[in-house]
C-alpha positions as CSV (number, residue, x, y, z in Angstrom):
1,M,-167.4,171.1,4.1
2,S,-168.5,171.0,0.3
3,A,-165.1,169.1,-0.1
4,L,-165.8,166.4,2.1
5,V,-169.2,165.8,0.8
6,G,-167.7,165.7,-2.7
7,L,-164.9,163.4,-1.8
8,V,-167.9,161.1,0.0
9,V,-170.1,161.3,-3.4
10,V,-166.7,160.4,-5.5
11,A,-166.3,157.4,-2.9
12,V,-169.4,156.1,-3.5
13,V,-169.8,156.4,-7.1
14,G,-166.5,154.6,-7.2
15,F,-167.4,152.1,-4.8
16,V,-170.5,151.4,-7.3
17,V,-168.5,151.4,-10.3
18,L,-166.1,149.1,-8.7
19,T,-168.8,146.7,-7.7
20,V,-170.5,146.7,-11.0
21,L,-166.9,145.8,-12.9
22,L,-166.3,143.3,-10.3
23,A,-169.9,141.7,-11.1
24,I,-169.2,141.7,-14.6
25,F,-165.7,140.1,-14.3
26,G,-167.2,137.6,-12.0
27,M,-169.6,136.5,-14.6
28,V,-167.6,136.2,-17.6
29,F,-165.0,134.4,-15.3
30,G,-167.8,132.2,-14.2
31,L,-169.3,131.6,-17.9
32,A,-166.0,130.7,-19.1
33,F,-165.3,128.0,-16.8
34,G,-168.9,126.6,-16.9
35,L,-168.2,126.2,-21.0
36,L,-164.7,124.6,-20.0
37,A,-166.6,122.3,-17.9
38,M,-169.1,121.6,-20.2
39,A,-166.4,120.7,-22.9
40,V,-164.7,118.6,-20.6
41,T,-167.9,116.4,-19.5
42,L,-168.9,116.3,-23.5
43,A,-165.0,114.9,-24.2
44,V,-164.5,112.7,-21.2
45,K,-167.9,111.3,-20.5
46,I,-170.4,111.3,-23.5
47,L,-168.0,111.3,-26.7
48,P,-167.0,107.6,-25.6
49,L,-170.5,106.6,-25.3
50,V,-171.3,107.9,-28.6
51,L,-168.4,106.2,-30.1
52,V,-169.1,102.5,-28.2
53,G,-172.8,103.2,-29.8
54,W,-171.5,103.9,-33.2
55,L,-169.2,100.7,-33.2
56,V,-172.2,98.4,-32.0
57,V,-174.6,99.8,-34.8
58,K,-171.9,99.5,-37.2
59,L,-170.9,95.9,-36.6
60,I,-175.2,94.8,-36.4
61,Q,-175.3,96.6,-39.8
62,R,-172.0,94.3,-41.0
63,G,-173.6,91.4,-39.5
64,E,-176.9,91.9,-41.1
65,R,-175.5,92.5,-44.7
66,G,-173.7,89.0,-44.4
67,S,-176.7,86.8,-43.5
68,S,-179.7,86.0,-45.6
69,R,-182.3,87.1,-42.6
70,G,-183.7,90.2,-44.9
71,R,-183.8,88.8,-48.3
72,I,-186.8,87.0,-49.8
73,P,-186.3,83.8,-51.4
74,A,-186.5,83.9,-55.1
75,S,-189.8,81.4,-55.1
76,D,-191.7,84.0,-52.4
77,R,-190.6,86.6,-54.8
78,R,-192.3,84.9,-57.8
79,W,-195.6,84.3,-55.6
80,L,-195.3,87.6,-54.4
81,D,-195.3,89.2,-58.2
82,S,-197.7,87.0,-59.0
Protein backbone atom coordinates (compact mmCIF):
# COMPACT_ATOMS: atom_id res chain seq x y z
CA MET A 1 0.00 0.00 0.00
CA SER A 2 2.82 2.41 0.85
CA ALA A 3 4.35 1.77 -2.58
CA LEU A 4 1.09 2.81 -4.22
CA VAL A 5 0.88 6.01 -2.14
CA GLY A 6 4.52 6.79 -2.94
CA LEU A 7 3.87 6.27 -6.62
CA VAL A 8 0.83 8.58 -6.54
CA VAL A 9 2.82 11.26 -4.68
CA VAL A 10 5.67 11.04 -7.21
CA ALA A 11 3.13 11.23 -10.07
CA VAL A 12 1.45 14.32 -8.61
CA VAL A 13 4.79 16.07 -7.95
CA GLY A 14 5.93 15.17 -11.46
CA PHE A 15 2.71 16.51 -12.93
CA VAL A 16 3.08 19.80 -11.00
CA VAL A 17 6.73 20.18 -12.08
CA LEU A 18 5.83 19.42 -15.69
CA THR A 19 2.99 21.96 -15.58
CA VAL A 20 5.28 24.66 -14.18
CA LEU A 21 7.99 23.94 -16.76
CA LEU A 22 5.49 24.06 -19.62
CA ALA A 23 4.08 27.34 -18.27
CA ILE A 24 7.57 28.87 -18.13
CA PHE A 25 8.35 27.59 -21.63
CA GLY A 26 5.09 29.05 -22.95
CA MET A 27 5.80 32.38 -21.30
CA VAL A 28 9.32 32.58 -22.80
CA PHE A 29 8.03 31.47 -26.20
CA GLY A 30 5.22 34.05 -26.12
CA LEU A 31 7.57 36.82 -25.05
CA ALA A 32 10.00 35.98 -27.85
CA PHE A 33 7.26 36.04 -30.48
CA GLY A 34 5.83 39.24 -29.01
CA LEU A 35 9.20 40.97 -29.33
CA LEU A 36 9.60 39.63 -32.85
CA ALA A 37 6.16 40.93 -33.81
CA MET A 38 7.00 44.34 -32.33
CA ALA A 39 10.26 44.47 -34.29
CA VAL A 40 8.50 43.56 -37.53
CA THR A 41 5.82 46.17 -36.87
CA LEU A 42 8.49 48.77 -36.23
CA ALA A 43 10.40 47.90 -39.38
CA VAL A 44 7.42 47.62 -41.72
CA LYS A 45 4.96 50.25 -40.50
CA ILE A 46 6.64 52.89 -38.38
CA LEU A 47 10.11 53.37 -39.88
CA PRO A 48 8.84 54.27 -43.39
CA LEU A 49 6.58 56.94 -41.87
CA VAL A 50 9.49 58.34 -39.86
CA LEU A 51 11.66 58.37 -42.98
CA VAL A 52 9.02 60.22 -45.02
CA GLY A 53 8.54 62.76 -42.20
CA TRP A 54 12.30 63.32 -41.94
CA LEU A 55 12.56 63.86 -45.71
CA VAL A 56 9.69 66.37 -45.65
CA VAL A 57 11.34 68.32 -42.83
CA LYS A 58 14.66 68.36 -44.69
CA LEU A 59 12.99 69.57 -47.89
CA ILE A 60 11.19 72.35 -45.99
CA GLN A 61 14.43 73.39 -44.30
CA ARG A 62 16.24 73.44 -47.62
CA GLY A 63 13.48 75.58 -49.13
CA GLU A 64 13.63 78.06 -46.24
CA ARG A 65 17.41 78.46 -46.58
CA GLY A 66 17.09 79.61 -50.15
CA SER A 67 14.29 82.09 -49.51
CA SER A 68 14.59 85.50 -47.94
CA ARG A 69 11.48 85.08 -45.82
CA GLY A 70 13.33 84.77 -42.48
CA ARG A 71 15.83 87.59 -43.09
CA ILE A 72 15.52 91.21 -42.02
CA PRO A 73 16.48 93.79 -44.67
CA ALA A 74 19.45 96.05 -43.86
CA SER A 75 17.27 99.19 -43.62
CA ASP A 76 14.99 97.53 -41.05
CA ARG A 77 17.99 96.24 -39.14
CA ARG A 78 19.43 99.78 -38.90
CA TRP A 79 16.05 101.06 -37.69
CA LEU A 80 15.87 98.30 -35.04
CA ASP A 81 19.43 98.98 -33.86
CA SER A 82 18.80 102.71 -33.43
